[in-house]
C-alpha positions in Angstrom: 148.3 25.2 136.2 144.5 24.9 136.0 144.6 21.8 138.2 146.5 23.7 140.9 144.3 26.7 140.6 141.1 24.6 141.0 142.7 22.6 143.8 143.7 25.7 145.6 140.2 27.3 145.5 138.5 24.1 146.7 141.1 23.7 149.4 140.6 27.3 150.5 136.8 26.7 150.8 137.5 23.6 152.9 140.1 25.5 155.0 138.0 28.5 156.0 135.7 26.6 158.4 138.7 24.8 159.9 140.4 28.1 160.5 137.2 29.5 162.1 136.5 26.5 164.3 140.0 25.4 165.3 142.1 27.0 168.1 145.4 28.5 167.0 148.1 26.7 169.0 145.5 26.0 171.7 144.4 29.6 171.8 140.8 30.5 170.9 141.0 33.6 168.8 138.3 36.3 168.9 136.9 35.4 165.5 136.7 31.7 166.2 133.5 29.8 166.7 132.6 26.7 168.7 129.4 24.7 168.9 128.5 21.2 170.0 130.0 18.8 167.5 132.2 21.5 165.9 135.3 19.3 166.5 133.7 16.6 164.3 133.2 19.1 161.5 136.8 20.1 161.7 137.9 16.5 161.6 135.9 15.7 158.5 136.9 18.8 156.6 140.6 18.4 157.6 140.5 14.8 156.4 139.1 15.8 153.0 141.5 18.7 152.8 144.5 16.5 153.8 143.8 13.9 151.1 142.5 16.2 148.3 144.8 19.2 148.9 147.8 17.1 149.7 147.5 14.8 146.7 150.0 16.6 144.5 152.6 16.5 147.2 152.0 12.8 147.9 152.4 12.0 144.2 155.6 14.0 144.0 157.0 12.3 147.2 156.2 8.9 145.8 158.3 9.6 142.7 161.1 11.0 144.7 161.2 8.1 147.1 160.9 5.6 144.2 164.0 7.3 142.7 165.6 7.2 146.2 166.1 11.0 146.1 163.9 12.5 148.8 163.5 16.2 148.2 161.0 19.0 148.4 157.8 17.0 147.8 158.9 14.4 150.4 159.5 17.2 152.9 156.1 18.8 152.3 154.3 15.4 152.5 156.1 14.6 155.7 155.2 17.9 157.3 151.5 17.8 156.5 151.2 14.1 157.3 152.7 14.5 160.7 150.5 17.5 161.4 147.3 15.6 160.4 148.2 12.3 162.2 149.1 14.2 165.4 145.8 16.2 165.1 143.8 13.0 164.8 145.7 11.6 167.8 144.8 14.8 169.7 141.1 14.4 168.6 141.0 10.8 169.9 142.7 11.7 173.2 140.4 14.7 173.8 137.2 13.1 172.7 137.4 9.5 173.9 140.3 9.1 176.3 140.6 12.0 178.7 138.3 15.0 178.3 139.9 16.8 181.1 143.6 16.8 179.9 143.6 18.7 176.6 146.1 17.6 173.9 146.7 20.5 171.5 145.8 19.8 167.8 147.3 21.2 164.6 144.3 21.3 162.4 144.6 25.1 162.0 148.3 24.8 161.0 147.5 21.8 158.7 144.9 23.8 156.8 147.1 26.9 156.5 150.1 24.9 155.4 148.2 23.1 152.6 146.5 26.2 151.3 149.8 28.2 151.4 151.7 25.5 149.6 149.0 25.1 146.9 148.9 28.8 146.4 152.7 28.8 146.1 152.7 26.1 143.5 149.9 27.9 141.6 152.1 31.1 141.6 155.1 29.1 140.6 153.3 27.5 137.6 151.9 30.8 136.6 155.4 32.3 136.5 156.8 29.3 134.6 154.0 29.7 132.1 154.7 33.4 131.6 157.8 32.9 129.4 155.9 30.6 127.1 153.0 33.0 127.0 155.3 35.8 126.0 156.5 33.9 122.9 153.1 32.5 122.1 151.9 36.0 121.5 153.9 35.6 118.2 151.2 33.1 117.1 148.9 36.1 116.7 151.0 37.1 113.7 149.4 34.3 111.7 146.1 35.0 109.8 143.1 32.9 110.7 142.6 31.5 107.1 144.6 30.9 104.0 143.7 31.1 100.2 144.1 27.5 99.2 144.5 27.0 95.5 142.1 24.4 94.1 142.9 21.9 91.2 140.9 24.1 88.8 143.1 27.2 89.7 140.5 28.9 91.9 141.1 29.7 95.6 139.1 28.7 98.6 139.6 30.2 102.1 140.3 27.5 104.6 141.4 27.5 108.3 145.2 27.1 108.8 144.6 23.9 110.6 143.3 22.3 107.4 146.4 23.1 105.4 148.7 20.2 104.4 152.3 20.0 103.4 152.6 20.1 99.6 149.5 22.3 99.0 149.7 25.7 97.5 148.3 29.0 98.8 147.9 32.4 97.3 149.3 35.4 99.3 148.0 38.7 98.1 149.9 42.0 98.4 149.9 43.3 101.9 148.6 40.0 103.5 150.3 38.0 106.2 152.0 34.8 104.9 149.9 32.0 106.6 152.5 29.3 106.8 156.1 28.3 106.2 156.7 27.5 102.6 158.6 27.9 99.3 157.7 30.4 96.6 156.6 28.7 93.4 155.5 31.8 91.5 155.8 35.5 91.9 158.3 38.0 93.3 157.8 40.4 96.2 159.6 42.2 99.0 158.6 40.5 102.3 158.8 42.2 105.7 160.0 39.6 108.3 160.6 42.2 111.1 157.7 41.0 113.4 159.0 37.4 113.1 162.8 37.5 113.0 163.4 41.1 114.2 165.2 41.9 110.9 164.0 45.3 109.8 165.0 45.1 106.2 162.5 43.7 103.6 163.7 40.5 102.0 163.1 39.9 98.3 161.3 36.6 97.7 161.3 34.9 94.4 160.8 31.4 93.0 162.4 28.8 95.4 162.8 31.4 98.2 161.7 30.2 101.6 159.1 32.3 103.5 158.1 32.2 107.1 154.6 32.2 108.4 153.6 35.4 110.1 155.8 37.7 107.9 154.0 40.4 105.8 154.0 40.2 102.0 154.9 43.4 100.1 153.4 44.7 96.8 153.5 41.5 94.8 151.3 38.4 94.8 153.0 35.1 95.7 152.0 31.5 95.3 153.6 29.5 98.2 154.0 25.8 98.5 153.4 24.7 102.1 156.5 23.0 103.7 155.5 23.1 107.4 152.3 23.2 109.3 151.3 23.1 113.0 154.2 22.3 115.3 156.7 22.0 112.4 156.3 25.7 111.5 158.8 28.4 112.6 156.6 30.1 115.2 155.8 26.7 116.7 159.5 26.0 116.9 160.1 29.3 118.7 157.4 28.4 121.2 159.0 24.9 121.7 162.3 26.5 122.4 160.9 28.2 125.5 158.9 25.1 126.5 162.1 23.0 126.4 163.9 25.6 128.5 161.2 25.4 131.1 161.5 21.6 131.4 165.2 21.4 131.7 167.0 21.2 135.0 169.8 23.7 135.7 172.7 23.1 138.1 171.2 25.5 140.6 168.0 23.5 140.8 170.1 20.4 141.3 171.7 22.2 144.2 168.2 23.1 145.5 167.3 19.4 145.4 170.4 18.5 147.3 169.7 21.1 149.9 166.1 19.7 150.2 167.5 16.2 150.7 169.9 17.4 153.4 166.9 19.3 155.0 164.8 16.1 154.9 167.3 14.0 156.6 168.2 16.8 159.1 164.5 17.4 160.0 163.8 13.7 160.4 166.9 13.3 162.6 166.2 16.4 164.7 162.5 15.6 164.9 163.1 12.0 166.1 165.8 13.2 168.6 163.4 15.8 170.0 160.6 13.2 170.3 162.9 10.9 172.3 164.4 13.6 174.5 161.2 15.4 175.3 159.3 12.2 175.8 161.8 11.3 178.5 161.6 14.8 180.1 158.0 15.8 179.6 156.1 12.9 178.3 155.1 11.5 174.9 152.5 14.1 174.1 155.0 17.0 174.4 157.6 15.1 172.6 155.3 14.6 169.7 154.5 18.3 169.7 158.2 19.2 169.4 158.7 16.7 166.6 155.7 18.1 164.7 157.0 21.6 165.1 160.4 20.6 163.6 158.7 18.9 160.6 156.2 21.7 160.0 158.8 24.4 159.8 161.1 22.2 157.7 158.6 22.2 154.8 160.7 23.6 152.0 158.1 25.4 149.9 160.2 28.5 149.7 163.2 26.5 148.7 161.1 24.8 146.0 160.2 28.1 144.6 163.6 29.6 144.9 165.1 28.7 141.6 162.1 28.0 139.3 160.5 31.4 140.0 163.8 33.2 139.1 164.4 31.0 136.0 160.8 31.5 134.9 161.0 35.3 135.3 164.4 35.4 133.5 163.1 33.3 130.6 160.1 35.5 130.3 162.1 38.7 130.2 164.5 37.2 127.7 161.7 36.1 125.4 160.1 39.5 125.5 163.4 41.0 124.4 164.2 38.7 121.6 166.5 36.3 123.5 165.2 32.7 123.3 167.0 30.7 125.9 166.9 27.1 124.7 169.2 25.6 127.4 168.8 27.0 130.9 172.2 25.8 131.9 173.7 28.5 129.7 172.5 31.0 132.3 174.7 29.5 134.9 177.7 29.1 132.6 177.9 32.9 132.4 179.3 32.9 135.9 182.7 31.6 134.7 182.6 32.9 131.1 186.1 34.1 130.0 186.1 34.0 126.2 183.5 34.9 123.5 184.3 33.4 120.1 182.5 35.1 117.2 182.0 34.2 113.6 182.8 37.1 111.2 180.4 37.0 108.3 176.8 37.6 109.3 177.7 38.0 112.9 180.2 40.8 113.4 179.4 42.0 109.9 176.2 42.7 108.1 176.6 39.7 105.8 175.6 41.8 102.8 178.3 41.5 100.2 178.9 43.6 97.1 181.2 42.7 94.3 184.1 45.1 94.4 186.4 43.4 91.8 185.9 40.8 89.1 188.5 39.7 86.6 189.0 36.9 84.1 192.3 35.0 84.4 191.7 33.0 81.3 190.2 33.3 77.8 186.8 33.8 79.2 185.2 37.2 79.3 184.3 38.9 82.6 180.7 38.5 81.6 181.2 34.7 81.1 183.0 34.4 84.5 180.2 36.2 86.2 177.7 34.0 84.4 179.4 30.8 85.7 179.8 32.1 89.2 176.1 33.1 89.4 174.9 29.7 87.9 176.9 27.9 90.6 175.6 30.1 93.4 172.0 30.8 92.4 170.4 28.4 94.8 172.6 29.1 97.8 171.6 31.4 100.7 175.2 32.2 101.7 175.8 35.9 101.8 178.6 35.7 99.2 176.4 33.8 96.9 173.5 36.3 97.3 175.9 39.1 96.5 177.2 37.4 93.3 173.7 36.6 92.0 172.5 40.1 92.7 175.4 41.6 90.8 174.9 39.2 87.9 171.2 40.2 87.5 172.1 43.8 87.7 174.5 43.2 84.8 171.7 41.6 82.8 172.9 38.0 83.1 170.3 35.3 82.8 171.0 33.0 85.6 170.5 29.2 85.0 171.1 26.8 87.9 174.1 24.5 87.5 173.7 20.7 87.7 175.1 18.4 90.4 175.8 21.4 92.7 177.6 20.3 95.9 178.8 22.5 98.9 182.4 22.0 99.9 182.3 22.9 103.6 184.6 25.8 104.4 185.9 25.9 100.8 183.1 26.8 98.4 180.9 25.1 95.9 181.2 22.9 92.8 178.8 22.0 90.0 178.4 21.1 86.3 177.5 23.6 83.6 177.0 22.4 80.0 178.8 19.2 80.8 181.9 20.9 82.3 182.8 20.8 86.0 183.5 24.1 87.7 184.2 25.1 91.3 184.4 28.3 93.4 187.3 28.0 95.9 189.5 29.9 98.3 193.1 30.9 98.0 193.9 28.3 100.7 192.4 25.6 98.4 194.6 26.8 95.5 197.7 26.7 97.8 196.8 23.3 99.1 196.5 21.9 95.6 199.6 23.6 94.2 197.5 25.8 91.8 199.3 29.0 90.7 197.7 32.4 91.4 198.9 36.0 91.8 199.7 36.4 95.5 200.2 40.2 95.2 196.8 40.6 93.6 195.2 38.5 96.4 197.0 40.5 99.1 195.9 43.8 97.6 192.2 42.8 97.4 192.1 41.0 100.7 193.9 43.8 102.4 191.0 46.1 101.4 188.7 43.9 103.5 187.4 41.7 100.7 186.6 38.1 100.7 188.4 36.7 97.6 187.2 33.6 95.7 188.5 31.9 92.6 186.6 30.2 89.7 188.4 27.0 88.6 187.8 24.1 86.3 190.1 21.1 86.8 193.5 22.5 87.6 193.0 25.8 85.7 192.2 29.1 87.5 189.6 30.9 85.3 188.7 34.0 87.3 188.8 36.0 90.5 186.1 37.8 92.4 186.4 40.0 95.5 183.4 40.9 97.6 183.3 43.3 100.6 181.2 43.2 103.7 180.3 45.9 106.2 180.9 45.7 110.0 177.7 45.9 112.1 177.7 49.1 114.2 176.6 47.0 117.2 179.7 44.9 116.9 181.9 47.8 118.1 179.7 48.2 121.2 179.8 44.4 121.8 183.6 44.3 121.8 183.7 47.4 124.1 181.3 45.9 126.6 182.9 42.5 126.6 186.3 44.0 127.5 184.7 46.1 130.2 183.4 42.8 131.7 187.0 41.3 131.4 185.8 38.8 128.8 188.1 38.3 125.9 186.5 38.6 122.4 188.0 36.3 119.7 187.0 36.2 116.0 186.9 32.8 114.2 186.3 32.9 110.5 186.7 30.8 107.4 187.6 34.0 105.5 191.2 34.8 104.4 193.7 36.2 106.8 193.9 39.7 105.4 190.1 40.3 105.4 189.9 38.9 108.9 192.8 41.1 110.0 191.1 44.2 108.7 187.9 43.5 110.6 189.8 42.6 113.7 191.8 45.8 113.5 188.7 48.0 113.0 187.0 46.3 116.0 189.9 47.3 118.2 192.6 44.8 117.4 190.8 41.8 118.8 192.3 38.4 118.6 191.3 36.4 115.5 191.9 33.1 113.7 191.2 32.9 109.9 190.8 30.4 107.1 189.1 27.9 109.4 187.0 24.9 108.5 184.0 24.1 110.7 185.9 21.3 112.4 188.9 23.5 113.1 186.6 26.0 114.9 185.4 23.3 117.1 188.9 22.2 117.8 189.8 25.7 119.0 186.8 25.7 121.3 188.0 22.4 122.8 191.5 23.6 123.2 190.3 26.6 125.3 188.0 24.5 127.3 190.8 22.0 128.0 192.6 24.9 129.7 189.7 25.3 132.2 188.0 28.2 130.3 184.2 28.5 129.9 183.5 29.9 126.4 180.7 31.2 124.4 180.5 30.8 120.6 178.4 33.2 118.5 177.6 32.3 114.9 175.0 32.1 112.2 174.2 28.5 112.9 175.3 27.1 109.6 179.1 26.4 109.3 179.3 27.2 113.0 177.1 24.3 114.1 179.9 22.1 115.5 181.4 24.9 117.5 178.0 26.1 118.7 177.3 22.7 120.1 180.7 22.3 121.6 180.8 25.7 123.5 179.6 26.1 127.0 177.2 28.6 125.6 176.2 28.5 121.9 174.5 31.6 120.6 172.9 31.7 117.2 172.5 35.0 115.3 169.1 35.0 113.7 166.2 32.6 114.3 164.2 30.2 112.3 167.0 28.0 110.8 167.1 24.4 111.7 170.7 24.5 112.7 170.2 27.4 115.1 167.4 25.4 116.9 169.4 22.2 116.9 172.9 23.6 117.9 172.5 26.8 119.9 171.7 27.3 123.6 170.5 30.9 123.0 169.0 32.4 119.8 169.1 36.1 119.1 165.9 36.8 117.3 166.8 40.3 116.3 170.2 39.3 114.9 171.8 42.1 116.9 175.2 41.1 118.4 174.8 43.7 121.2 172.0 41.5 122.5 174.8 39.2 123.7 175.5 41.8 126.4 171.9 41.8 127.4 172.0 38.1 127.8 175.2 38.2 129.9 173.8 40.9 132.1 170.5 39.1 132.5 172.2 35.8 133.2 174.4 37.4 135.9 171.4 39.1 137.5 169.5 35.7 137.4 172.4 33.9 139.1 172.4 36.5 141.9 168.7 36.1 142.4 169.0 32.3 142.5 171.6 32.5 145.3 169.6 35.0 147.3 166.5 32.9 147.0 168.3 29.7 148.0 169.4 31.4 151.2 165.9 32.8 151.8 164.3 29.4 151.1 166.5 27.3 153.3 168.7 29.4 155.5 166.1 30.1 158.2 166.0 26.4 158.9 169.5 26.5 160.3 168.1 28.5 163.3 164.5 27.5 163.3 164.8 23.7 163.5 167.0 23.6 166.6 164.7 26.2 168.2 161.7 24.1 167.3 163.4 21.0 168.8 163.6 23.0 172.1 167.4 23.5 172.5 166.7 26.8 174.2 163.7 25.6 176.3 165.8 25.8 179.5 165.9 29.6 179.1 162.2 29.9 178.1 162.6 30.1 174.3 160.5 27.6 172.4 159.4 27.9 168.8 155.8 26.9 168.3 154.4 25.2 165.2 152.3 28.3 164.5 155.4 30.6 164.5 157.2 28.0 162.4 154.4 28.1 159.9 154.4 31.9 159.8 158.2 32.0 159.3 157.9 29.4 156.4 155.1 31.5 154.8 157.1 34.7 155.1 160.1 33.1 153.4 157.8 31.9 150.5 156.5 35.5 150.0 160.0 36.9 150.2 161.3 34.4 147.6 158.4 35.2 145.2 158.8 39.0 145.6 162.6 38.7 145.1 162.1 36.8 141.9 159.7 39.3 140.5 162.3 42.1 141.1 164.5 40.6 138.4 164.8 42.9 135.4 166.9 43.5 132.3 169.2 46.5 132.8 169.3 47.8 129.2 
């Protein structure tokens, strides 16, 4: 952006004398000056301006032609090149060949075109940078220094840039956590609201992960650094928007195709005008007509049409907690017909409490709770957090199990005191022909609980039922989706009865329960095979395959690796209702893109034939100057139209 800014100002300085000394379409304007040798000054300045100011366009055209896909840069280069070459031809004719028959030059138009286009590109790049800048403001959350713990146990304040992975830092009460890391000592309630949008404080203890930029509570923490620089959470958030700016959307591909069509059309019409008018009125007038066609065909407005809208849209989204990782997701909204949603942590709060716990063996309830907590203590799954929290409230001393292994969509297994245990679902028991009380399960599940069983070998040792709470925003989400004629569907790995209760409370939405991650993905594929564009909304863990498969993958919550790797859009605030904001913003963005594509290229349908002189017999001829003015006006309209984009809510 700085390069375009500097190039614009230097080009403007070069252009001002040209505009003051050159006639406008052969007409000497009141403010224009002439003196002996002024035409040489114009020639020299125009030559410098042509090569210096036009350099970005020539470089872009070279790449386009090398790829055999002439587009916007090729058109711009063609327009200014023809204007310059024709003006040099005019200078030679007027100065050395025939001083009495004046051949009109286009130095005035050349200067104005280059300056306007450089200005447009500067505006465009400023707009594109705005989304990134909006997110980079989050970097201000980080402190300037960190308390690095020395080998002798003392602390030394060092710049964040000096921190290395594996080092330990002290975070005092009330301070900002300087970097991503893992707690190695201490317990404290950490406020992550400014970073993730989650308003509730999160208790951090040994082995808990912390995010740089969050605010420590009333306890001191010693944190082991796990990520610095571009590997940190905030840097990843910034990279999300940067990636979005680089990607091409389908609409931009359409814009490139329109530019290609415009290039070939302008070239064909220009050459035809040259031939026809050379026969009728001579070579000089034929050249003038061709120059007019090529000047007005410069597609600067078309080049700005989509990028300005996307930049504005991405900026608005970032400021409202919507990180658009893949810009094609914006266009996919146009044909969106289904929104699939995970239950736990997406439609519900994901905060589980133990509502029932029983021993189904000779173990006591306390022993069952002890084993459950030992298996789950190092897991961040909401069910695991609920179990461990209950165990500690009951005074149980939790000791992590050995050889712990996650069973995707089923539960967890591990070894305690040399004996193997597992936490599984009722579906697992049924699949392995293990007996359990179906009536008991139905009763607990019917109350909206997630029911799990503790087993060892082929013996069922205990049962635990945990309940979750539906997010208030989920009700509004379902209501708005139906108003948009989009069908909400819940996909969950939970049992059928628990899923049925949530689906009923949300307005009897469609649901599918007891799904493994691969099964969720298969359902997405089935709906897509029927010609439907679908959105998947999940927490970015078990939902990773379906998030990647969906036309639009939306991750609830930010900062997790899987959300960054799998989702197209990340909802920083973890608010399901933000999905409606995204859909509304995407629809408004699509409307603006279509409008700008018409403003950027539609005028050429009329202007190019007029410039070629098709209505010359009735006295209507479009001059290069008028063509340049029309092109400039379309650029301004496109920019203003993009800036009017806003988020409704």
